[in-house]
C-alpha positions in Angstrom: 98.1 77.5 146.7 97.9 80.2 144.1 96.3 79.6 140.7 96.8 81.8 137.7 93.6 82.8 135.9 95.3 83.4 132.6 97.7 81.4 130.4 100.9 83.4 129.9 102.6 83.2 126.6 106.3 83.8 127.2 107.1 84.1 123.6 104.7 86.9 123.0 106.0 90.5 123.1 104.7 94.0 123.1 105.3 96.3 120.1 108.4 97.9 121.7 110.1 94.6 122.0 109.0 93.6 118.5 110.3 96.9 117.1 113.7 96.2 118.8 113.9 92.7 117.5 113.0 93.5 113.9 114.6 97.0 113.6 111.3 98.3 112.3 109.6 101.3 113.8 106.4 100.9 115.7 104.6 103.0 113.0 105.8 100.5 110.4 104.5 97.6 112.4 101.2 99.3 112.9 101.0 100.1 109.2 101.7 96.5 108.3 98.9 95.4 110.6 96.4 97.9 109.2 97.3 96.7 105.7 96.5 93.1 106.8 100.1 92.0 106.2 100.4 90.8 109.8 97.4 89.6 111.8 96.8 89.9 115.5 93.8 88.1 116.9 91.7 89.3 119.8 93.2 86.6 122.0 96.6 88.3 121.6 95.5 91.3 123.7 96.1 91.7 127.4 93.4 92.8 129.8 94.7 96.4 129.4 94.2 96.0 125.6 97.9 96.0 124.9 98.7 93.8 121.9 100.9 90.8 122.4 102.7 89.8 119.2 103.5 86.1 118.9 106.7 84.7 117.4 104.9 84.1 114.1 104.4 87.9 113.6 108.1 88.4 114.5 109.0 85.8 111.8 106.7 87.5 109.2 108.2 90.9 109.9 111.7 89.6 109.6 110.7 88.0 106.3 109.2 91.3 105.0 112.4 93.1 105.9 114.6 90.6 104.2 112.5 90.3 101.0 112.1 94.0 100.8 115.9 94.4 101.0 116.0 92.6 97.6 113.8 95.4 96.1 110.4 93.6 96.3 107.4 95.7 97.0 105.2 95.1 100.0 102.6 93.3 97.8 105.3 91.2 96.2 106.8 90.4 99.6 103.3 89.4 100.9 102.9 87.0 98.0 106.2 85.4 98.6 105.5 85.0 102.4 102.1 83.4 101.5 104.0 80.9 99.4 106.5 80.3 102.2 103.7 79.8 104.7 102.0 77.3 102.4 105.3 75.5 101.8 105.0 76.4 98.1 108.1 78.6 97.7 110.0 76.3 95.5 113.3 77.5 94.0 111.6 77.6 90.6 108.8 79.9 91.8 111.2 82.2 93.7 113.6 82.3 90.7 110.8 83.4 88.4 109.8 86.1 90.9 113.5 87.2 91.1 113.8 87.2 87.3 110.7 89.4 87.0 112.2 91.8 89.6 115.5 91.9 87.8 113.6 92.8 84.5 111.7 95.6 86.4 115.0 96.9 87.8 116.6 96.8 84.3 113.7 98.8 82.9 113.9 101.3 85.7 117.7 101.7 85.1 117.0 102.4 81.4 114.4 105.0 82.3 116.8 106.7 84.7 119.6 106.7 82.2 117.3 108.4 79.6 116.3 110.9 82.2 119.9 111.6 83.0 120.7 112.1 79.3 117.7 114.5 79.0 118.9 116.6 82.0 122.6 116.6 80.7 121.5 117.6 77.2 119.3 120.4 78.5 122.1 121.7 80.7 124.5 121.6 77.8 122.0 123.6 75.7 121.8 126.1 78.5 125.6 126.5 78.7 126.0 126.7 74.9 124.2 129.9 74.1 120.9 129.7 75.9 122.3 130.9 79.2 120.7 133.9 80.9 123.0 136.9 81.2 122.7 137.7 84.9 122.0 136.0 88.2 118.8 137.9 88.4 117.2 136.1 85.4 115.7 132.6 85.6 117.4 129.8 83.7 115.5 129.1 80.5 115.7 125.3 81.2 112.3 125.2 82.8 110.6 127.9 80.9 107.2 127.0 79.4 107.1 127.9 75.8 
């Protein structure tokens, strides 16, 4: 009769499998771990020191990916995942977070539109009389006065 000395966790996976299942690079997974966004305990290591990532880590990584796809930052995503883990992610709380994100996006759009206008106006000034006369002269658009 043969006895196994160690308990085998069939749902645990190495980083390569985790990368395939999440679509995230190994570097991204390692970065998330270094930032404390996912946690791997000492028990999740093999004798050869390879890390075994449990299904809970897979779930968190998939959540990070989905939440980030809505434009949330890593920190914001982490806060939402903490709420989900604590079963506190009510529709009201998530709606407030989404409304805040929408406001941030609207503000960024306004800033980008203002920047676009600035660039267009500067180019129009260049084309309307402030143009250099040869290809060997620098455009005056970025000249420091």
